[in-house]
N, C-alpha and C positions, 0 to 999 in steps of 0.2 A: 307333596315333597318332589315328585317328579316334575310336576308343572314348574315349580319355583327354580329348579336346577335348569330346565329348559330356557326359562326367562333369562336367567344370569348368564347362560352361554350366548343367546341372542344380543344382549346388551353388550357383552365384551367384544363380540365380533363387529357390532356397530361402531364401537368405540375406536377399534384397530382401523376400520375403513375410513373413519372420519379424520384420523391423524396421519394416515399415510400420506406421503407428500410425493407429488410428480412435478418435476420442474420441467416446463416447455421452453423451448429456445426462444429468447426475446421477452419472455414474461418475468414479472419481478417474484423472486423467491421470498415471500414475506414471512417465513417462520421465524418469530422472534426469539432473539438471544441477547445477552448482556455483552459487554466488551467492545472490543475493536476488530472489525475484520480488515482485510486488506485487498486492494486491487492492484496488482503489479503488471506494468506495461512491458512486455517482453517480445514484442513483434516487429520493432523497427528495423530499417535497413542497416543501421550502424555504418553510414557511408564514410564518416571519419575515421572509422576503423578499418577502411578498406573492404567492407562488407562482410567482416568475420560474423560469427554466431557470437555476438558480444555477451549475451546472458550465459553462454556456456564457458566462457574463458575463465580460468581458475586464478584464484589469489589465495596463497596461504592454505592450499590444500582443499578449497571449496570454490564451486563455481560462483560467479557474480550473483547469479539467480538464487542459488543455496544460502549465501550469506544474509542476502535480503529477508528470504522467508525463515531463516533461522532467528533473525532480529525479532521479526514479528511475533513469533512464537515464544520467544524469551520474554517478550513483554506481555504477552496473554497466551497462555499455553491452549486455549479453547478457541483462537482466532481460526476463522475461515480464510485461507489464502488463496485467492482467485489471480490466476495467471492468465493474462490476455497474450497468448503467443501459442507456438507449436508445443505439443505435449511432449513431456520429457519423462525418464525414469526417475529422475530426482530434480528438485523436492518433490515430496508428496503434496499435492494440491490439486485444485478444481481448475482444470485448463479449459479455456474457450477461446474462440476465435472471433475477431471482428468480421464484418462482410462488407467488401472483400478484405482478405487478409492483408494487412499492411496500409489499410486506408487512413491511419493516422490515429492520434490520441484521442480525438473526440469519439468517433465510432468505438474505439477500444473501451472508452471509459463507459460508453452506454452500455455495452453486452457486458462489462465486469459488474458494473453497479446493480444490474438486474439480478446478480447472484448473492449480493451482500444481504446479511440477515441481521446484523448488529445495528445498534443506533448510530455508531459512529463508524467511520472507515478510514483507513490510512491509503492514500494514493500516491503510488511510488513507481520511480523507474526501477528497473532490472539491474542497473549498473551502480549500485552504491555500496562498494566495499566496506567503506567505514561506518555504515549505519549499524546503530546498536540499540537495544531495548532502552538504553537511557535517553536517546534521542526521541524515540516514540514517546516516552513518558513525558518527556518536556513538551512536545507537541500537544499531548491530550491535556497537561496541565495548563496550557495556554487557554483552553477552551472554558470559558465562563458562560454565565447563562444567556448573555447577550451574542457570543461569537458563533458565527456560521462555521469557522474552520480555523485552522492555524497552519502557517507554511514557513518554511526557511527562507531567509533573504540572504543575497550576497552583500559584498562590502559595499555596494552601491545602492543597497535597498530594492533590488530587484527580486521579485519573488520567483522562487524555484517551485513551480507548479507541480512537479512530480515528487515533491518531498513534502507532504503535508497530511493533515487529519481534518476530516470533515464531519459535519452532522448528516447522516445519510437522508434523512427526509428534505433537508434543506437542498441538497444537490440534487436530488430527484426532482423536486419541484421546478428547479432553475433549469434543468435538462429537458423537462417535458415541454417547456415554453421556448426552448432555444433552437433555432434552425441554422445557426453559422456553423463555421469549423475550427474556430479558434477556441482552444483551450482557456486562454488569457481572458478572452472576452466573455467567456461562460462564467468563470471562477471570479474574476477582478471584481465585478460589481457586488460580490457577496461579501467583499471588505473582510478577508480573513485577518486574524491576529498574525503579524509578523515576527518570527523567531529568528535571532540573529547567531551566526556560527562566526566564530573567530577566523581571523584571515580571510573573511569574506567567503569562506565556504569554497575557495577556489580549488581545492583538491579533493572536494566530497565526492563527486562522481567521476566516471571514467569516459571521457569523450574521445580520447586519441590514444594512440599507442604509448605516448609519453606520460599520459594519465596513469594508463595500466602499469606501465614500468614503476611509476613512482610509488603507486598502491603496493605493488609486490615487494618493493624494497623496504618500506615502512613496515608493512603488516607482517611480512615474513621475518622481518628483524625483531618484532615484539613491540613496535609503536603501538600507542593505546589509541590511535585516531585523531580527530580534529579537536584542537582546543577551542574553547568558547569564551566570550567576552560579552558584556553588555554595552549598549550603545547609548551613550549620555544624552544626546540631542536627536531631534526630530520626533516622529510618531512613537507611541510607546511599543517597545521593542522587548519580547521576552526572551532573556538569555537562556541558552540551552545549557545544562549540566555538563561537566566534562564526561567524555565518552569512557566507558570501560570495555574491555575485551568480552565478547559474547561466545561462550562455549557453543559447540555444535549441538543442536537438539535433534532428536529423532523426528523424522518425517511423521506427520499426521494424516 
């Protein structure tokens, strides 16, 4: 009996050692999960905002970054939110930095993608005050068995590369063979499904002080976000569902 107990103890210790996870900088965290993780790029210079800390600007009582993280977790409460940018007290997330900081979206994607565990991930900017769980659900819904990803497009059909959902393994494979610095040239050849927003999505992000003022006026007065429409001509366009207000969710 004593021998049997000792054997069981040793087996349990071995199992714990085997599943203990250590994440090293620059290495892929491959612990598998379901659902959708998110890589949020929050380290830009915000020159059109006069160099302000754009992710930390507030709209309707929450920072821009908090609103994005809340939308991700409202869509998938188990999502890992990876923020590439300076660490903050809120929202709760896994914060990482590109090397050197501010090097651009491609280096930021590389370091963020290394922390993704889910089979799909959202690649998002930190300045999307109108983003909701409904938008993410529509992007995920656009992914059929043949699609590598899905992205929002503006009224002229231009892809918004920092508002999309992608298959993790496809982007990792493309990134491993890519030596350039352009996000468009990396993701464009993957031919993601385009998803259209009404009004061309012109007011969806916040690039300027005027955009921020408009978002504050709309969202603080109870507006529900960006209307959507389908586009009758051209390539297949996935029409997003109407946005609904997303209540704040606690940090994870």
